[in-house]
LUMROLO-320516 format. One record per residue (C-alpha): residue in three letters; y, z, x negated. Coordinates in steps of 0.02 Angstrom, whole numbers, padded with zeros to 5 digits, always signed. Layout:
LUMROLO-320516
AlaYZX ...
//
This chain:
LUMROLO-320516
Unk-00627+07757+05027 Unk-00602+07641+05173 Unk-00466+07547+05082 Unk-00582+07511+04939 Unk-00713+07443+05060 Unk-00589+07325+05147 Unk-00522+07246+04987 Unk-00675+07140+04951 Unk-00675+07078+05129 Unk-00492+07029+05118 Unk-00521+06943+04951 Unk-00668+06850+05023 Unk-00571+06792+05175 Unk-00427+06740+05066 Unk-00540+06637+04956 Unk-00617+06551+05107 Unk-00446+06506+05176 Unk-00387+06441+05009 Unk-00542+06333+04990 Unk-00512+06259+05163 Unk-00333+06218+05118 Unk-00384+06136+04955 Unk-00522+06037+05041 Unk-00401+05973+05172 Unk-00279+05916+05040 Unk-00411+05826+04943 Unk-00472+05743+05102 Unk-00298+05681+05143 Unk-00273+05611+04969 Unk-00438+05516+04978 Unk-00396+05444+05147 Unk-00225+05394+05089 Unk-00298+05315+04934 Unk-00424+05220+05036 Unk-00290+05155+05153 Unk-00163+05111+05019 Unk-00273+05029+04888 Unk-00326+04847+04908 Unk-00511+04821+04935 Unk-00611+04738+04797 Unk-00615+04548+04804 Unk-00465+04528+04922 Unk-00323+04528+04796 Unk-00170+04445+04872 Unk-00143+04267+04817 Unk-00310+04246+04729 Unk-00492+04235+04770 Unk-00632+04315+04675 Unk-00758+04178+04628 Unk-00906+04179+04743 Unk-00828+04283+04884 Unk-00802+04218+05059 Unk-00631+04294+05085 Unk-00530+04185+04965 Unk-00379+04093+05032 Unk-00324+04004+04874 Unk-00302+03817+04855 Unk-00464+03804+04760 Unk-00610+03734+04858 Unk-00756+03617+04844 Unk-00628+03477+04848 Unk-00492+03562+04746 Unk-00336+03474+04689 Unk-00367+03486+04503 Unk-00527+03384+04502 Unk-00464+03217+04565 Unk-00516+03128+04722 Unk-00694+03143+04776 Unk-00747+03248+04625 Unk-00813+03393+04727 Unk-00745+03525+04603 Unk-00579+03615+04593 Unk-00491+03766+04522 Unk-00580+03889+04634 Unk-00746+03903+04719 Unk-00692+03993+04877 Unk-00702+03925+05051 Unk-00519+03880+05071 Unk-00476+03707+05133 Unk-00380+03652+04977 Unk-00277+03494+04955 Unk-00412+03388+04875 Unk-00490+03246+04974 Unk-00636+03132+04948 Unk-00598+02952+04903 Unk-00598+02828+05045 Unk-00752+02719+05054 Unk-00729+02538+05007 Unk-00762+02429+05161 Unk-00923+02331+05144 Unk-00934+02146+05168 Unk-00766+02103+05095 Unk-00746+01996+04942 Unk-00771+01814+04904 Unk-00954+01765+04921 Unk-01030+01610+04843 Unk-00941+01453+04892 Unk-01028+01352+05025 Unk-01071+01177+04976 Unk-01111+01037+05093 Unk-01287+00968+05083 Unk-01276+00789+05022 Unk-01357+00652+05121 Unk-01534+00625+05060 Unk-01677+00506+05091 Unk-01586+00342+05067 Unk-01539+00230+04921 Unk-01387+00119+04891 Unk-01464+00006+04758 Unk-01631-00063+04703 Unk-01739+00089+04664 Unk-01838+00119+04506 Unk-02025+00160+04511 Unk-01989+00347+04521 Unk-01900+00319+04687 Unk-02017+00198+04774 Unk-02081+00248+04945 Unk-02261+00294+04904 Unk-02345+00216+05057 Unk-02233+00072+05109 Unk-02189-00100+05042 Unk-02111-00264+05097 Unk-02232-00410+05123 Unk-02177-00582+05064 Unk-02330-00693+05046 Unk-02519-00696+05057 Unk-02630-00778+04926 Unk-02807-00819+04979 Unk-02949-00785+04859 Unk-03127-00854+04854 Unk-03223-00798+05008 Unk-03354-00714+04899 Unk-03229-00581+04850 Unk-03196-00529+05030 Unk-03014-00501+04981 Unk-02843-00581+04992 Unk-02693-00545+04883 Unk-02533-00481+04963 Unk-02375-00526+04868 Unk-02262-00377+04895 Unk-02109-00287+04829 Unk-02097-00099+04820 Unk-01938-00014+04877 Unk-01859+00129+04974 Unk-01758+00149+05132 Unk-01572+00124+05112 Unk-01428+00210+05200 Unk-01380+00150+05373 Unk-01228+00037+05382 Unk-01093+00043+05516 Unk-01152-00120+05593 Unk-01338-00083+05581 Unk-01453+00000+05708 Unk-01572+00060+05573 Unk-01595+00085+05388 Unk-01631-00067+05278 Unk-01779-00068+05162 Unk-01707-00094+04986 Unk-01833-00181+04874 Unk-01855-00175+04686 Unk-01832-00363+04661 Unk-01999-00383+04570 Unk-02156-00458+04648 Unk-02321-00365+04639 Unk-02493-00414+04701 Unk-02613-00301+04792 Unk-02785-00346+04854 Unk-02824-00316+05038 Unk-02996-00314+05117 Unk-03022-00456+05240 Unk-03100-00330+05359 Unk-02947-00215+05351 Unk-02873-00134+05506 Unk-02705-00222+05539 Unk-02572-00190+05670 Unk-02409-00283+05696 Unk-02252-00278+05804 Unk-02107-00397+05836 Unk-02084-00530+05766 Unk-02268-00556+05728 Unk-02311-00505+05907 Unk-02205-00501+06063 Unk-02209-00311+06070 Unk-02100-00177+05991 Unk-02253-00066+05976 Unk-02397-00096+05859 Unk-02535-00210+05919 Unk-02703-00237+05835 Unk-02719-00410+05756 Unk-02845-00489+05639 Unk-02818-00517+05454 Unk-02820-00705+05481 Unk-02683-00688+05613 Unk-02576-00601+05484 Unk-02612-00734+05352 Unk-02564-00873+05471 Unk-02400-00793+05521 Unk-02347-00750+05343 Unk-02386-00929+05286 Unk-02276-00994+05425 Unk-02136-00869+05384 Unk-02137-00844+05194 Unk-02025-00715+05112 Unk-01991-00624+05275 Unk-02000-00456+05188 Unk-02073-00364+05338 Unk-02109-00181+05297 Unk-02285-00113+05311 Unk-02368+00055+05286 Unk-02532+00044+05194 Unk-02686+00145+05150 Unk-02819+00105+05022 Unk-03006+00125+05022 Unk-03127+00192+04893 Unk-03120+00030+04792 Unk-02928+00035+04781 Unk-02898-00113+04896 Unk-02795-00098+05054 Unk-02902-00062+05206 Unk-02766-00018+05331 Unk-02598-00105+05359 Unk-02472-00058+05494 Unk-02307-00144+05519 Unk-02150-00036+05529 Unk-02037-00091+05671 Unk-01858-00119+05611 Unk-01732-00172+05744 
//
């Protein structure tokens, strides 16, 4: 009677012990499997795209994409062999050739009308007109300033070689320097003083600046001093 009552207890205890043994074995196998198996994404010698643990040659500057391409075999964070292309130094290269500025503002031969000085002429003679006109004619030649010579202190005034006549008001404002006056600065003289000097020294070719009035005749004449 008692033996029959103990048998279930023994069977139950035996089952519990066997379950514990089996559980321990399964636990050891799982632990061993976890320790022995490589973790996902860390396979030796390769990197899973998009993971941070890759150590392959592929990188953002990988060797297969050429210099400076920014793409390679892999997309991991390894350093890789690729390198960006060296920047070309700025400022090098042959720029436009520098050319010397030619001398300007002087002529070497008699100028044509397109090259006359617009407000200067050389005075050669004076022709008196009837007093009723209130004018005199200046016989002039247009021209332009030439280039300075080695033996000259200033530029010569190169004339056209053709006489022209221009009316001047007898009440015009006139100034003159040497040789008309004894000064190297302009002095106010009368129109008649100018007429008298030019008659006594025809064809002198002294250079004057001029301005004209509303009627087109010269109303201002200023000698240009030329040493």
